[in-house]
C-alpha positions in Angstrom: -17.3 -8.3 24.8 -16.6 -6.0 21.9 -14.3 -3.0 22.4 -16.2 -1.0 19.8 -18.6 1.8 20.7 -21.5 3.3 18.8 -20.4 6.6 17.4 -22.8 9.6 18.0 -22.5 12.8 15.9 -23.9 16.3 16.5 -23.8 19.7 14.8 -20.0 20.3 15.3 -19.1 16.9 14.1 -20.8 17.7 10.8 -19.0 21.1 10.8 -15.8 19.2 11.1 -16.8 16.8 8.3 -17.5 19.7 5.9 -14.3 21.5 6.8 -12.2 18.4 6.1 -14.0 18.0 2.8 -13.3 21.6 1.7 -9.7 21.4 2.9 -9.2 18.2 0.8 -10.7 19.9 -2.3 -8.4 22.9 -1.9 -5.4 20.6 -1.5 -6.0 18.3 -4.5 -7.5 20.5 -7.1 -4.1 21.7 -8.4 -2.6 18.1 -8.6 -5.6 16.9 -10.6 -5.4 19.8 -13.1 -1.6 20.0 -12.9 -0.9 18.9 -16.5 -3.4 21.5 -17.8 -2.1 24.2 -15.4 1.6 23.4 -16.3 0.8 23.7 -20.0 -1.1 26.9 -19.6 1.5 28.6 -17.4 4.6 27.5 -19.4 6.2 24.6 -17.4 4.9 21.4 -19.2 5.6 18.4 -17.1 6.8 16.2 -19.9 9.4 18.7 -20.9 11.3 19.0 -17.6 8.6 20.7 -15.5 8.0 18.0 -12.9 10.3 19.7 -10.4 8.5 23.0 -10.8 5.2 21.2 -10.4 6.3 19.5 -7.2 7.6 22.9 -5.9 4.0 24.2 -6.0 3.3 21.8 -3.1 6.3 23.3 -1.3 4.7 26.8 -1.5 1.7 25.5 0.4 4.0 23.7 2.8 5.8 26.9 3.7 2.7 28.9 4.7 0.9 25.9 6.2 3.8 25.2 8.6 4.1 28.9 9.5 0.4 29.1 10.4 0.5 25.8 12.3 3.3 27.2 14.5 1.2 30.2 15.6 -2.2 28.5 15.5 -2.3 28.0 19.3 -2.1 31.8 19.8 -4.8 32.5 17.2 -7.1 29.9 18.7 -6.5 31.3 22.2 -7.5 34.8 21.1 -10.4 34.1 18.8 -11.7 30.7 19.9 -11.3 27.5 18.1 -14.7 27.5 16.2 -14.5 31.1 14.9 -10.8 30.9 14.0 -11.5 27.7 12.0 -14.3 29.5 10.1 -12.0 32.4 9.3 -9.3 30.0 8.1 -11.8 28.4 5.7 -12.5 31.9 4.2 -8.7 32.5 3.8 -8.3 29.1 2.1 -11.2 30.0 -0.2 -9.6 33.4 -1.1 -6.3 31.6 -1.9 -8.2 29.2 -4.3 -9.8 32.2 -5.9 -6.4 33.7 -6.5 -5.1 30.4 -7.9 -8.0 30.4 -10.5 -7.0 33.9 -11.6 -3.2 33.3 -11.8 -1.6 33.9 -15.2 2.0 33.0 -14.4 3.9 30.4 -12.4 5.0 32.8 -9.7 1.5 34.2 -9.2 0.3 30.7 -8.8 3.1 30.1 -6.3 2.0 33.2 -4.3 -1.7 32.2 -4.5 -0.9 28.8 -3.1 1.0 30.5 -0.2 -2.2 32.3 0.6 -4.4 29.2 0.4 -1.8 27.4 2.5 -2.3 29.9 5.4 -6.0 28.8 5.7 -5.1 25.1 5.1 -2.3 25.2 7.7 -4.6 26.5 10.4 -7.3 23.9 9.5 -4.6 21.2 9.5 -3.4 22.2 13.0 -6.8 22.8 14.6 -9.3 20.5 13.0 -7.9 17.6 14.9 -8.1 19.3 18.3 -11.6 20.5 17.3 -12.7 16.9 17.1 -10.8 15.9 20.1 -12.5 18.5 22.3 -15.9 17.1 21.1 -15.0 13.5 22.1 -12.7 13.0 25.1 -13.4 9.2 25.0 -12.7 6.8 22.2 -10.9 9.7 20.4 -9.1 7.4 18.0 -12.4 6.1 16.5 -13.9 9.5 16.2 -10.7 10.9 14.7 -10.4 8.3 12.0 -14.1 8.8 11.1 -13.8 12.6 10.9 -10.5 12.4 8.9 -12.2 10.1 6.4 -14.0 13.1 5.1 -10.7 14.4 3.9 -10.6 11.3 1.7 -14.3 11.7 0.7 -13.4 15.3 -0.3 -10.5 14.1 -2.4 -12.7 11.4 -4.0 -15.5 13.8 -4.9 -13.2 16.6 -6.1 -11.0 14.4 -8.2 -13.9 12.6 -9.9 -15.7 15.9 -10.5 -12.7 17.8 -11.6 -11.5 15.0 -13.9 -14.9 14.8 -15.5 -15.0 18.6 -16.0 -11.5 18.6 -17.6 -12.4 15.7 -19.8 -15.5 17.6 -21.0 -13.3 20.5 -22.0 -13.9 22.8 -19.1 -10.9 25.1 -18.5 -8.9 24.5 -15.4 -9.7 28.0 -13.9 -13.5 27.3 -13.3 -12.6 23.9 -12.0 -10.3 25.5 -9.3 -12.9 28.1 -8.6 -15.3 25.3 -7.4 -12.8 24.6 -4.6 -13.1 28.2 -3.5 -16.9 27.9 -3.2 -16.6 24.8 -1.1 -14.3 26.6 1.3 -16.8 29.4 1.7 -19.5 26.9 2.5 -17.3 25.4 5.2 -16.6 28.9 6.7 -20.3 29.8 6.8 -21.2 26.5 8.5 -18.6 27.0 11.2 -19.5 30.7 11.8 -23.3 30.2 11.8 -24.7 31.5 15.1 -24.8 28.9 17.9 -27.9 27.6 19.5 -28.1 28.3 23.2 -27.2 25.2 25.2 -25.4 23.6 22.3 -22.3 25.7 22.1 -18.9 24.4 21.0 -16.9 23.5 24.2 -14.4 26.3 23.9 -11.6 26.8 26.5 -12.5 30.3 27.7 -9.3 30.8 29.7 -6.8 32.8 27.6 -3.6 31.0 26.9 -0.6 33.3 27.4 2.5 33.4 25.2 4.6 32.1 28.2 2.2 29.2 28.6 2.5 28.1 25.0 6.3 28.4 25.1 6.4 26.3 28.3 4.1 23.7 26.7 6.3 23.6 23.6 9.5 23.3 25.7 8.0 20.4 27.6 7.1 18.6 24.4 10.4 19.2 22.8 12.2 18.0 25.9 10.5 14.6 25.6 12.7 12.3 23.5 9.9 10.1 22.5 8.0 13.0 20.9 10.7 13.2 18.2 10.1 9.6 17.3 6.5 10.4 16.6 7.6 13.6 14.9 9.6 11.4 12.5 6.7 9.1 12.0 4.4 12.0 11.0 6.9 13.4 8.6 7.2 10.1 6.8 3.5 9.4 6.9 2.7 12.8 5.3 5.2 12.0 2.5 3.8 8.6 1.9 0.2 9.9 1.6 1.2 12.7 -0.8 3.4 10.5 -3.0 0.0 9.1 -4.2 -2.3 12.1 -3.7 -0.1 14.6 -5.6 1.4 12.5 -8.4 -1.0 9.6 -9.2 -3.1 11.7 -11.7 0.0 12.8 -13.5 1.4 9.3 -13.4 -1.7 8.0 -15.1 -1.6 10.6 -17.9 2.2 10.6 -18.5 3.1 6.9 -17.9 -0.1 5.0 -18.4 -1.1 7.3 -21.3 -4.6 8.0 -20.1 -6.7 11.2 -20.3 -7.5 13.7 -17.5 -10.7 11.8 -16.4 -8.9 8.5 -15.7 -6.1 10.5 -14.0 -8.6 12.1 -11.7 -10.4 8.8 -11.3 -7.1 7.2 -10.1 -6.8 9.8 -7.4 -10.4 9.3 -6.5 -10.0 5.5 -6.3 -7.0 6.0 -4.0 -9.1 8.4 -1.8 -12.0 5.9 -1.8 -9.6 3.4 -0.4 -8.6 6.0 2.3 -12.3 6.6 3.1 -12.8 2.8 3.5 -9.6 2.6 5.6 -10.3 5.5 7.9 -14.0 4.7 8.5 -13.0 1.0 9.0 -10.3 2.0 11.5 -12.7 4.4 13.2 -15.4 1.8 13.6 -13.5 -1.4 14.2 -10.1 -0.7 15.7 -10.2 0.1 19.4 -7.9 2.6 21.0 -5.7 -0.1 22.6 -5.0 -1.7 19.2 -3.8 1.4 17.4 0.0 0.6 17.4 -0.4 -3.0 16.1 -2.8 -1.9 13.4 -0.4 0.8 12.2 2.4 -1.8 11.8 0.2 -4.2 9.8 -1.1 -1.4 7.6 2.5 -0.2 6.8 3.8 -3.7 6.1 1.0 -4.6 3.7 1.1 -1.2 2.0 4.8 -1.6 1.4 4.3 -4.9 -0.4 1.5 -3.5 -2.5 3.1 -0.3 -3.5 6.3 -2.0 -4.8 4.3 -3.0 -7.9 3.5 0.6 -9.1 6.9 1.4 -10.6 6.6 -1.7 -12.8 3.2 -0.8 -14.4 3.3 0.1 -18.0 0.5 0.6 -20.6 1.7 -2.2 -22.9 1.8 -5.1 -20.4 1.0 -8.6 -21.4 -2.4 -8.6 -19.7 -3.6 -5.9 -22.1 -4.6 -2.3 -21.8 -7.8 -2.9 -19.9 -6.3 -5.5 -17.7 -3.4 -3.2 -16.8 -5.8 -0.4 -15.9 -7.9 -2.7 -13.7 -4.8 -3.8 -11.9 -3.7 -0.2 -11.4 -7.1 0.7 -9.9 -7.1 -2.3 -7.6 -3.7 -1.6 -6.3 -4.6 2.1 -6.0 -7.6 1.2 -3.8 -5.8 -1.2 -1.6 -2.8 1.1 -1.1 -5.3 3.8 -0.1 -6.7 1.5 2.6 -3.2 0.9 4.0 -2.2 4.6 4.0 -5.6 5.7 5.4 -5.0 5.3 9.1 -1.4 6.7 9.3 -2.0 10.4 9.8 -4.9 10.4 12.3 -3.9 7.2 14.1 -0.2 8.3 14.6 -1.5 11.5 16.2 -4.0 9.9 18.6 -1.6 7.0 19.3 1.2 9.4 20.2 -1.0 11.2 22.7 -1.7 7.8 24.4 2.0 7.0 24.5 3.5 10.4 25.5 3.6 11.6 29.1 0.2 12.8 30.3 1.5 16.2 31.5 2.1 17.3 27.9 -0.7 19.5 26.4 -2.6 17.5 23.9 -3.5 20.3 21.6 0.1 21.4 21.3 1.2 17.8 20.6 -1.3 17.7 17.7 -0.1 21.0 16.4 3.6 20.0 16.4 2.9 16.6 14.9 1.1 18.3 12.1 4.2 20.6 11.7 6.0 17.4 10.8 3.4 15.9 8.5 2.8 18.9 6.3 6.5 19.4 5.4 6.6 15.7 4.7 3.9 16.2 2.1 5.7 19.1 0.5 9.2 17.7 0.5 8.2 14.2 -0.8 6.0 15.8 -3.5 8.9 18.0 -4.6 11.4 15.2 -4.4 9.3 13.0 -6.6 9.1 15.8 -9.2 12.9 16.3 -9.2 13.4 12.5 -9.6 10.9 12.5 -12.4 13.0 15.1 -14.2 16.1 13.1 -13.6 14.6 9.8 -14.8 12.4 11.4 -17.4 9.5 9.3 -16.0 7.4 9.1 -12.8 7.9 5.3 -12.5 11.2 5.2 -10.6 10.2 8.1 -8.2 7.3 5.9 -7.0 9.8 3.7 -5.2 9.7 6.5 -2.5 6.4 5.1 -1.4 7.4 1.6 -0.4 10.6 3.0 1.0 8.7 5.3 3.3 6.3 2.5 4.4 9.3 0.3 5.2 10.8 3.0 7.3 7.5 3.6 9.1 7.3 -0.2 9.9 10.8 -0.3 11.3 10.3 2.8 13.5 6.9 1.6 14.8 8.4 -1.8 15.6 11.2 -0.1 17.5 8.7 2.1 19.4 6.6 -0.9 20.5 9.6 -3.0 21.5 11.2 -0.3 23.6 8.1 1.4 25.0 9.6 1.4 28.5 13.0 2.6 27.4 12.2 5.7 25.4 10.4 8.2 27.6 
């Protein structure tokens, strides 16, 4: 008998899908247009500006992490649905400010603002889906998270095409603002009687949240999953943030092919997350993660060796790049949502699930920012983005080793 179940979606599932899409657009619009932004604001990447470019992701990380820490209190006061809607508007306002920035530091500040909305969405979109589906959560979670990748795919193709056609980067970024507004409106639209979102109406006190956090922090095994999330966030953003710039600077392509590379990677993530959501049952999550990391490590070792003048020719090299891009996306796809749901299964049941999700996201988001910045710094050191891409297989190797340790010593680490 199959372990799969037929997935059923309703209004708030679709609200989650739109929110993930808009969040993805806000997150990747700057990386796709980074070369144009850097040239416009005075820190060209090819002239030592890669570290500054990577630091832009750190600005989002700072505010995202801050908002994730306090997200439980905000949700308790406003309700999960309404607070997510407001967060989408804050994210949209930050994107508007990015589109109007005329200096590097104004851009940095605008991304801090956008990160506030993104941080809350990052922390609470996963519990939002979890409250809708108490059973087979891993499958629903992977399917919902696939709309992050769909958002990345659509945004990068659209933005890359607009940039190729000569559209300035500012209107391109403004489109992400509009998507965030749509997500906010969809979440805040009045509810139909009898079809309300299942809010927890009991107010959560500060003392309760502190106790929940202490219980989580006092669990040694939680820190293992915290490490896994940090590395997984870094692995995902090695590709998400830098692949478009890698295509333009190393592979000598234009903005459209740079955006298309990000889109192909994201399409692989869509395939992977929907595939994991539909075909991988809850009890197989741990094994599937190990397989994904091991295969991804083998594939991603090839990227630093790709050059535009390889023996297979220009077209052959680009085809190889896109094939690797897609397959790596499939292997990275399940890491973020599956580690979260897998950890809840493996941690003691008295721990609050929502706070576990929040604190795990507080590991993943800094991983995104620190790895993105580190790749930029290494790019300046080596005067190329090829060598920094060894961070990707290195992170996947570490994930594989930690997951193997967790599965082998499941009864030792409590």
